[in-house]
N, C-alpha and C positions, 0 to 999 in steps of 0.2 A: 418493476423496480428500476428507477432511474439511477444510473451509475456513472460517475466521472472517474476516469483513469488519468492521473497526472504523472508525467515523466519528464526527464530532461532530454531524452532522445526519442526518436520514433519507436513505437512499440515493436516494430519489425526487427529492431536492433537489440531487443531485450529477450533473452531466451525464455520462451514459454508465454510471453505476454499476448501474442497474437492468438494463440490457442485459448488462453484464458478469456480474452475478449469474445472470441467466437463461441465459446462454450456458454458464456453469459447470455449472448444474443440467442443462440440456438436452443439451449435447454431451459433457461430461465425466462426467455422472452423479454430480457432486460433491454431497456433503452440505454445504450452506452455511448458516451461522448469521450473521446480521447483528446487530451490537451498536452501540449509540450510547453515547458517553462524553464527558463534559465535564470539564475539569480542576477545575471548581467543585464537582463531586460528590465526596462522601467515600465512594468505593467502591474496592475492590481489583480493578480491571479485569484486572490481570495474573493474579490468582487465578482469576477467572472464565474467562479464556482458557485457562489451564492445565487447569482442570476439564473443558473441552470436548475436550481432547487433539487439537487440530488438526494436520494435516500441513502446512498453510499458513496463515499469518496475512497478511492484506492490510489496510494502514491507508491512510487518506487524510489528508494534511497533519499527520502526527505526533501524533495523539491518544495520551495515555498516556505519552509520553516523559518527562514530568516525574516519573513514579513511580520511586523509587530503592530500592536495596537498603540493608542496614545499613552496608555499606562504601561507600556513595554512588555505586555504579555504576548504570547504566541497567537497570531490571528486565527489559526485553525481552531482554537478553543471556542470561537464565536460561531462556528458553522453548526447548523442544525441538521446534522446527519451523522450516521455511523461512519467511522473512519478505519480503514485497514491500511496500515503503513508497512509495506514490504521492505525489509532491509536486506539487500542481496549482496552487498560488497563491504569490504573493510574501508576505513578512511572516508567515512561519510562527511561530506562538506558541511552539513548542518548538524552534525552529531552533538555539538555543545548545547543545542536547543533542547535536547532531551533532559538537561539538568533543570529546566524551568518547570513551572506548573503546567500540567497537561490535563486535558479533559478526560473524563471517564468514558467518553465515546470513542477514544483512541485505542486501537488494538495494534500491537507491533509484533510482527513475525520476522524472525531472522533465518538466514540460510547458513547452516553449519554450526557445529558445536563451539568452535573458537569464538565466533562473533557473538553467539548467544551468551556464553559464559562471561565474556568481557563486558557486554552491555548489562547483564544482570548484576554483575559486581559493581560496575561504575554507576549505574542508575537504578538502585533498588526500588525507587518510588514509582517506576513506570506503571501506569494503570493496568496494563496487561501486556506481558512479554512472553512469547512462546517461540519455539523453534519450528520451522516449517517441517512437515513430515518428509520422509525420504521414500519416494515411490520406487518400487523395484522395476527394473527394466523388463518390458514384455516385447520380445523381438518381433513377433507377428509378421506382418507384411511391410512394415515401415522401414525406411533406411535409418541409419544411425542418427542423423540430424533431426529427422522427424520424431524419432523415439525420444530424444532428449527434449525437444520442444514440447511434446505432449506430456511427458513426465513432469517437467517443471510447471507447465500450465495447470496440470491436474493438482499439483501441490498448492498453487495459488488459489484455485477454486475451492479446494478442501478447507483452506484457511478462512476464506470468505464464508463458507457455509458454517464453519465452527463459530466464527464471530457472530453471525446472525443468530445462532442458537444461544450463545452466551449473553447476548444483549438483553437487558431487562429494563424497559422504559420505566422511568420514575425513580431510579436509584439515586 
């Protein structure tokens, strides 16, 4: 499975993302490409993603949602892949884009009840909105930072697996 992970900052700075990437590579034997993108950049990130021909696109906090088509639709709608959009923080820079027409290939997962409830109320038409599971801490041999990293990464991985099971081609 070819997977692209798109973030605004290095994945090492996002709690759980390195664990998630490593789990995809190790357990799923996925080919993973990590891209960084800032809306301040003048680059065609959608074109870059399209050129990689991924089966799955994973974004963190909506980077690239400001890129539009000539008819002012969200460019992500034109990608031919399943999309997992992880919403991990409040005050998302591109949150207003959620009010537009969105592809049924987009799955949105939020962290925390407050963010989930606010988004569900404000954007009831989202094709698929769910709260990330809350994994219980397993002290084991890991230090506190490693436990948090693995717990968060496991939640992202679980969301991806759930998305892949929910996806029904031809809908």
